[in-house]
C-alpha positions as CSV (number, residue, x, y, z in Angstrom):
1,M,55.8,41.4,-46.4
2,R,55.0,42.5,-42.5
3,Q,58.8,41.3,-41.5
4,I,59.9,43.5,-44.2
5,L,58.5,46.7,-43.3
6,T,59.4,46.4,-40.1
7,L,62.9,45.6,-41.4
8,A,62.6,48.9,-44.0
9,C,61.1,51.3,-41.0
10,F,64.7,50.0,-38.7
11,L,66.6,50.8,-41.7
12,F,65.2,54.4,-41.8
13,F,65.1,55.0,-38.1
14,I,68.9,53.9,-37.9
15,A,69.6,55.7,-41.0
16,S,68.1,59.5,-39.7
17,A,69.6,59.0,-36.1
18,V,73.1,58.6,-37.6
19,S,72.3,61.7,-40.0
20,Q,70.8,63.8,-36.7
21,T,73.8,62.9,-35.1
22,S,76.4,64.0,-38.0
23,E,74.6,66.9,-38.1
24,E,74.6,67.8,-34.4
25,I,78.4,66.5,-34.6
26,K,78.7,69.2,-37.4
27,E,77.4,72.1,-35.8
28,H,79.8,71.4,-32.6
29,F,82.6,71.4,-35.3
30,D,81.5,74.9,-36.3
31,E,80.7,75.9,-33.1
32,A,84.3,75.3,-31.9
33,E,85.7,76.8,-34.8
34,Y,83.8,80.2,-34.7
35,F,84.8,80.0,-30.7
36,F,88.4,79.6,-32.1
37,N,88.6,82.6,-34.0
38,R,87.7,84.9,-31.7
39,K,90.1,82.8,-29.0
40,D,88.1,82.2,-26.9
41,F,90.2,78.6,-26.4
42,E,88.5,77.4,-23.2
43,E,84.9,77.1,-25.4
44,A,86.3,75.9,-28.4
45,A,88.1,73.1,-26.4
46,Y,84.6,72.2,-24.6
47,Y,83.4,71.8,-28.6
48,Y,86.4,70.1,-29.9
49,K,86.2,67.3,-27.3
50,K,82.4,66.9,-28.3
51,V,83.4,66.1,-32.0
52,L,86.1,64.1,-30.8
53,A,84.4,62.0,-28.6
54,Q,82.4,60.6,-31.9
55,Y,86.1,60.7,-33.9
56,P,88.8,59.7,-31.5
57,D,91.4,59.1,-34.4
58,N,91.3,62.2,-36.6
59,A,94.4,63.7,-36.6
60,N,92.6,67.2,-37.3
61,F,90.2,67.1,-34.4
62,N,93.2,65.7,-31.9
63,F,95.3,68.9,-33.5
64,K,92.8,71.1,-33.3
65,L,92.1,70.8,-29.7
66,G,95.8,70.2,-29.1
67,E,96.4,73.7,-30.1
68,C,93.0,74.9,-28.4
69,Y,95.1,73.1,-25.2
70,L,98.6,75.1,-25.8
71,N,96.7,79.0,-25.8
72,I,95.0,78.1,-22.4
73,P,97.2,79.3,-19.5
74,G,97.9,76.3,-17.0
75,A,96.1,73.6,-19.3
76,E,99.4,73.3,-21.9
77,S,100.3,70.0,-20.6
78,Q,96.5,68.4,-21.4
79,A,98.0,69.2,-25.2
80,V,100.4,66.8,-24.9
81,P,98.4,63.5,-25.6
82,Y,95.8,65.4,-28.5
83,L,98.9,66.6,-30.4
84,E,101.1,62.9,-30.2
85,K,97.6,61.7,-31.6
86,A,97.6,64.2,-34.6
87,V,101.5,63.5,-35.4
88,E,100.6,59.9,-36.2
89,R,98.7,61.2,-39.6
90,T,100.5,64.5,-41.0
91,I,100.4,66.0,-44.3
92,E,102.2,69.2,-46.0
93,K,100.7,72.8,-45.5
94,N,99.4,73.6,-48.9
95,K,97.2,70.0,-48.7
96,Y,95.2,70.5,-45.0
97,K,92.1,72.0,-45.2
98,S,92.1,73.8,-41.6
99,K,88.1,75.0,-41.8
100,S,86.9,71.3,-43.5
101,F,84.9,69.0,-40.9
102,E,86.2,66.4,-44.0
103,E,89.6,66.6,-42.8
104,K,91.1,63.7,-41.2
105,N,95.1,65.0,-41.2
106,A,96.9,67.2,-38.7
107,P,99.1,69.4,-40.9
108,L,102.7,69.3,-40.5
109,H,103.5,71.8,-38.0
110,A,101.7,69.5,-35.2
111,Y,104.9,68.2,-34.5
112,F,106.3,71.7,-33.7
113,Y,103.4,72.3,-31.7
114,L,104.0,69.2,-29.9
115,G,107.2,70.3,-29.6
116,N,106.2,73.1,-27.7
117,A,103.5,70.9,-25.6
118,Y,106.6,69.3,-24.7
119,R,108.7,71.9,-24.0
120,I,106.7,73.8,-21.6
121,N,106.0,70.1,-19.7
122,N,110.2,70.5,-19.4
123,Q,110.6,67.2,-21.3
124,L,113.2,68.7,-23.7
125,D,114.9,65.8,-25.0
126,K,111.2,64.9,-26.5
127,A,110.7,68.4,-27.9
128,L,114.2,68.2,-29.5
129,T,112.9,65.0,-31.4
130,A,109.5,66.6,-32.3
131,Y,111.2,70.2,-33.7
132,N,113.9,67.9,-35.4
133,T,111.1,65.9,-37.0
134,F,109.4,68.7,-38.5
135,I,112.6,70.4,-39.8
136,N,113.7,67.5,-41.2
137,S,110.4,66.7,-43.4
138,P,110.9,68.0,-46.9
139,Y,108.0,70.0,-46.8
140,Y,109.5,72.3,-43.7
141,Y,112.2,74.8,-45.7
142,G,110.6,77.6,-47.3
143,N,107.0,76.6,-45.5
144,Y,107.5,78.2,-42.5
145,N,109.0,80.5,-40.4
146,E,112.7,79.0,-39.8
147,T,113.8,82.1,-37.3
148,I,111.1,81.2,-34.4
149,V,111.8,77.2,-35.0
150,E,115.4,77.6,-34.7
151,N,114.6,79.9,-31.3
152,E,112.6,77.2,-30.1
153,I,115.5,74.7,-30.5
154,K,118.0,76.4,-28.8
155,A,115.9,77.4,-26.1
156,C,115.7,73.3,-25.2
157,E,119.2,73.6,-24.8
158,R,119.9,76.5,-23.1
159,A,117.1,75.4,-20.8
160,K,119.5,72.2,-19.9
161,I,122.6,74.7,-19.2
162,I,120.2,77.4,-17.2
163,Q,118.3,74.4,-14.9
164,D,122.2,73.3,-14.2
165,S,122.3,76.4,-11.7
166,P,118.9,77.6,-10.1
167,V,118.6,80.3,-7.9
168,N,118.3,80.2,-4.3
169,L,115.0,81.8,-3.7
170,T,111.8,81.3,-1.2
171,E,108.3,80.9,-2.4
172,E,105.5,82.3,-0.3
173,L,101.8,81.7,-1.1
174,L,99.4,85.0,-0.8
175,P,96.9,84.2,1.6
176,E,93.3,84.7,1.7
177,P,91.7,86.8,1.1
178,V,94.1,87.7,-1.8
179,N,93.5,83.7,-3.2
180,S,91.0,82.4,-3.4
181,D,89.6,79.1,-5.2
182,A,89.3,81.4,-8.3
183,S,92.6,82.1,-10.6
184,E,94.4,85.1,-10.1
185,I,96.7,86.7,-11.8
186,R,98.2,90.0,-13.3
187,P,99.5,91.0,-9.3
188,V,100.7,94.9,-9.6
189,V,101.9,96.1,-6.3
190,S,103.0,99.3,-5.0
191,G,106.3,100.8,-3.5
192,N,105.9,99.9,0.4
193,E,104.0,96.6,-0.7
194,K,101.0,97.5,1.2
195,T,98.7,97.3,-1.7
196,I,97.9,94.7,-4.2
197,V,95.5,95.2,-7.7
198,F,95.3,91.9,-9.5
199,I,92.4,90.0,-11.6
200,R,90.3,87.4,-10.2
201,K,88.6,85.4,-12.9
202,L,85.1,85.2,-11.8
203,K,82.5,82.9,-13.5
204,F,81.2,85.6,-15.8
205,Y,84.0,88.3,-16.0
206,D,87.3,89.1,-14.6
207,A,87.3,91.7,-11.7
208,I,90.0,93.9,-11.0
209,L,90.6,93.7,-7.2
210,L,92.3,95.9,-4.6
211,C,93.7,94.5,-1.3
212,K,95.5,96.4,1.2
213,K,97.7,94.9,3.9
214,E,96.7,95.9,7.3
215,G,99.9,95.0,9.6
216,E,100.3,91.4,8.5
217,E,96.8,91.0,7.6
218,W,94.8,91.8,4.2
219,S,91.8,93.4,4.1
220,Q,88.9,91.8,1.9
221,P,88.8,92.5,-1.8
222,L,87.7,96.2,-3.2
223,N,86.1,95.2,-6.7
224,L,87.6,98.2,-8.8
225,N,85.3,97.1,-11.8
226,P,82.9,100.1,-11.0
227,L,84.9,102.7,-10.4
228,V,87.4,102.4,-13.2
229,G,84.4,101.7,-15.9
230,S,85.5,98.2,-16.3
231,D,83.2,95.5,-17.9
232,G,85.7,92.8,-17.3
233,D,88.1,94.6,-20.2
234,F,90.4,95.9,-17.9
235,Y,93.5,94.4,-16.7
236,P,96.2,95.8,-14.4
237,A,99.7,96.6,-15.9
238,F,101.3,98.8,-12.9
239,L,100.7,100.3,-9.7
240,S,103.3,103.7,-8.9
241,H,105.4,103.6,-5.9
242,D,103.1,105.7,-4.2
243,G,100.1,103.2,-5.1
244,K,97.6,106.2,-6.8
245,E,98.1,105.6,-10.1
246,L,96.8,102.3,-11.9
247,Y,97.7,102.0,-15.5
248,L,96.0,99.5,-17.3
249,I,95.2,97.9,-20.2
250,R,92.0,98.0,-22.1
251,N,91.9,94.7,-24.1
252,F,89.9,95.0,-27.9
253,S,89.5,92.3,-30.6
254,E,93.0,92.4,-31.7
255,N,95.0,94.8,-29.3
256,G,95.6,96.8,-26.6
257,D,95.2,100.6,-25.4
258,L,96.9,102.2,-22.3
259,Y,94.6,103.7,-19.5
260,V,95.2,105.4,-16.3
261,S,92.7,105.6,-13.0
262,F,94.1,108.0,-10.0
263,F,93.4,108.3,-6.2
264,R,91.6,111.0,-5.4
265,E,89.4,111.8,-2.3
266,N,89.6,108.6,-1.1
267,T,88.4,106.9,-4.3
268,W,89.5,105.8,-7.9
269,T,88.8,107.8,-10.7
270,K,87.1,106.6,-14.1
271,A,90.0,105.3,-16.1
272,E,91.3,107.3,-19.2
273,K,92.9,106.8,-22.3
274,L,96.6,107.9,-22.0
275,Q,97.3,110.5,-23.9
276,G,99.7,111.9,-26.5
277,P,101.7,109.4,-29.3
278,V,101.8,106.0,-26.3
279,N,98.7,104.5,-28.0
280,T,98.4,103.8,-31.6
281,N,96.5,101.2,-33.7
282,A,98.9,98.9,-32.5
283,N,98.9,96.8,-29.5
284,E,100.2,98.6,-26.2
285,A,100.5,95.6,-24.1
286,S,102.0,96.6,-20.5
287,A,103.9,99.6,-18.9
288,C,105.6,101.0,-15.5
289,L,106.3,103.9,-14.0
290,S,109.7,105.6,-13.0
291,E,109.6,105.9,-9.1
292,D,109.3,109.5,-9.4
293,G,106.7,109.2,-12.0
294,Q,108.4,111.1,-15.2
295,W,109.1,108.3,-17.0
296,L,106.7,105.5,-18.9
297,Y,108.1,102.3,-19.6
298,F,105.7,100.4,-22.0
299,S,105.3,97.4,-24.6
300,S,103.8,97.6,-28.1
301,D,104.2,96.1,-31.3
302,R,103.7,99.5,-33.6
303,M,105.9,99.7,-36.7
304,G,109.4,100.5,-36.5
305,G,110.1,97.8,-33.6
306,K,113.0,95.6,-33.9
307,G,110.4,92.6,-33.9
308,G,107.0,91.6,-32.3
309,L,106.3,93.6,-29.0
310,D,109.2,96.0,-28.0
311,I,109.7,98.4,-25.2
312,Y,109.3,101.7,-25.1
313,V,109.8,105.2,-23.2
314,A,107.8,108.2,-23.3
315,K,108.4,111.4,-21.0
316,R,105.8,113.0,-18.9
317,K,104.3,116.3,-20.0
318,A,101.4,117.0,-17.7
319,K,99.5,114.6,-15.5
320,N,97.9,112.5,-18.5
321,E,100.2,113.4,-21.2
322,W,103.4,111.8,-22.5
323,V,105.8,113.0,-24.8
324,K,109.1,111.9,-26.5
325,I,108.6,108.3,-27.6
326,K,112.0,106.4,-28.1
327,N,112.4,102.8,-28.3
328,L,115.1,101.5,-26.2
329,G,117.3,100.0,-28.2
330,K,118.6,96.8,-29.8
331,T,120.3,95.7,-26.8
332,I,116.8,95.5,-24.8
333,N,114.7,94.7,-27.6
334,S,115.0,91.5,-29.7
335,E,114.1,90.4,-33.4
336,F,111.0,88.5,-30.8
337,D,108.4,89.9,-28.2
338,E,109.6,91.9,-25.0
339,D,106.8,92.7,-22.5
340,S,106.4,93.8,-19.0
341,P,109.3,96.5,-18.4
342,C,109.7,97.0,-14.4
343,L,112.0,99.4,-12.7
344,T,113.6,98.6,-9.6
345,N,117.3,100.3,-7.9
346,Q,116.0,104.0,-8.8
347,G,115.5,103.8,-12.0
348,K,119.4,101.7,-13.2
349,T,117.8,98.0,-13.3
350,L,115.1,97.4,-16.0
351,Y,113.3,93.8,-15.4
352,F,111.2,92.5,-18.5
353,C,110.4,90.2,-20.2
354,S,111.2,88.1,-23.5
355,K,110.8,85.5,-25.7
356,G,114.4,86.5,-27.3
357,H,118.0,86.6,-25.9
358,Y,119.0,83.6,-23.8
359,S,115.2,82.5,-23.1
360,M,114.4,78.9,-21.8
361,G,111.4,78.9,-24.0
362,G,107.9,81.2,-24.3
363,F,109.0,84.4,-22.4
364,D,111.9,84.7,-19.5
365,L,112.6,87.4,-17.1
366,F,115.6,89.4,-18.0
367,Y,117.1,92.3,-16.3
368,A,119.8,94.9,-17.2
369,N,121.6,97.3,-15.5
370,K,121.6,101.0,-17.0
371,E,125.4,102.0,-17.9
372,G,125.4,105.5,-18.6
373,K,122.7,106.5,-21.7
374,K,123.1,102.7,-22.4
375,W,121.6,99.2,-21.0
376,S,124.3,96.7,-20.5
377,T,123.1,93.1,-22.2
378,P,120.2,91.5,-20.6
379,V,120.4,88.5,-18.3
380,N,118.2,85.8,-17.6
381,A,117.1,85.9,-14.1
382,G,117.3,82.3,-13.6
383,Y,115.5,78.8,-12.7
384,P,113.3,78.5,-10.9
385,V,112.2,82.0,-11.3
386,N,112.2,81.0,-14.9
387,T,110.8,77.5,-16.1
388,T,110.2,76.2,-19.9
389,A,106.2,77.6,-19.6
390,D,105.7,81.2,-20.4
391,N,107.1,83.7,-17.4
392,N,105.5,87.2,-18.0
393,N,103.6,89.7,-16.0
394,M,105.8,89.8,-12.7
395,T,106.2,92.6,-10.4
396,V,109.9,92.8,-9.4
397,M,111.0,95.0,-6.7
398,Q,113.5,96.1,-3.9
399,G,116.3,95.9,-6.5
400,G,115.8,92.2,-7.3
401,K,115.2,90.6,-4.2
402,I,111.3,90.5,-4.1
403,I,109.1,89.0,-7.5
404,Y,105.0,89.3,-7.0
405,L,103.9,86.5,-9.8
406,S,101.0,84.5,-10.3
407,K,101.3,80.3,-11.6
408,I,99.8,76.7,-11.0
409,D,98.9,76.5,-7.1
410,T,101.6,73.4,-6.6
411,T,98.5,72.2,-4.3
412,G,97.0,70.2,-7.1
413,S,94.8,73.1,-8.8
414,E,94.4,73.9,-11.8
415,N,93.9,77.5,-11.0
416,E,96.5,80.2,-11.0
417,N,97.5,81.9,-7.6
418,L,99.7,84.4,-6.5
419,Y,102.9,84.2,-5.0
420,K,106.0,86.2,-3.5
421,L,109.3,85.0,-4.5
422,K,112.2,86.3,-2.4
423,I,115.3,85.9,-4.3
424,L,118.2,85.0,-1.5
425,S,121.4,83.8,-4.1
426,Y,121.9,87.2,-6.4
427,L,121.5,90.9,-6.8
428,P,121.7,92.7,-10.0
429,L,122.9,95.4,-8.8
430,P,124.8,97.6,-11.0
431,R,128.6,97.2,-11.3
């Protein structure tokens, strides 16, 4: 009897422990879903990994973690093994229960995400295989956006062509104290290249920092957050040619608005929202100013555009009032996203980033020249300026000879750092 009671107690203890573990894992899943829905993909990945530690063969959990990594800049390559595991067990879209902890299958479009992960990692043949598996499924047509998928397939084919004729350039990693052990992103630079403003991703918030070049050295960073009134929700979009107007994006949960801070009496003013019809209930995502300060080019996904984010131009009426908003038209704006406009060459050349046109995949940098009142057909700025990953938030200067951007440090760090590219093999001057 004593042995039976001991065995019963032991089994009860085991059952309780298993039950408790299952509840904890379900809590991790719920936490992951919560952060994923808030687009905090790093936190979501942290909790999905805890779930996968207990259920490593679950296709759905592998899919969700892979999707997180695809949305974390610099971590996209980590998505590959999880999405490879996910596609081992897929089901059609209308049978997939995304929010269910009990779901063991991945959705069919895991193949599309796997293709994207391969493409970002420049594994173009593998990407094409994954895309083709996706579109050859009997459950593909009529259930997915075929235009987007076809564009990704064409991007892989274009990437092979563009990479065969690389651009001649030199690459300079900006020194300390501009770069650090943290990630630095979104550089904007004054016309004389003596002032740079950028984001440094600190542990608890994103800091807007400003450095000045004194001789050949950069000054220690000045934290602009308290001056412009940022709680970590402002990001630099553009620094005027004279370095005295800083345009910022303030991010909300679903969209962004444009703000400006002025350099007055040796300090920066609190950022104020741009006046006039520039800001809307839609997402205003980037901006640049003409050298004379009279024209503002910006991106927005407002109603009436050509598709996704489009580039618009506005005329300055007063110091912070903008009027006469105009879409740049279908030559510049495709059915996909256009972002990060940048004028150079005395306003005769427009650089911008696009997921359309002749892209290698994701955002690529393009340029177009002013021909009378129209823009020429956009030209891809070439490889390795562009890669098969997203290439966005660049500052282009000196008629296209100089580009400031952020990317993963080549020393093996997973952090992004700021670089200066010098283009040697072409100048997109007007013909």
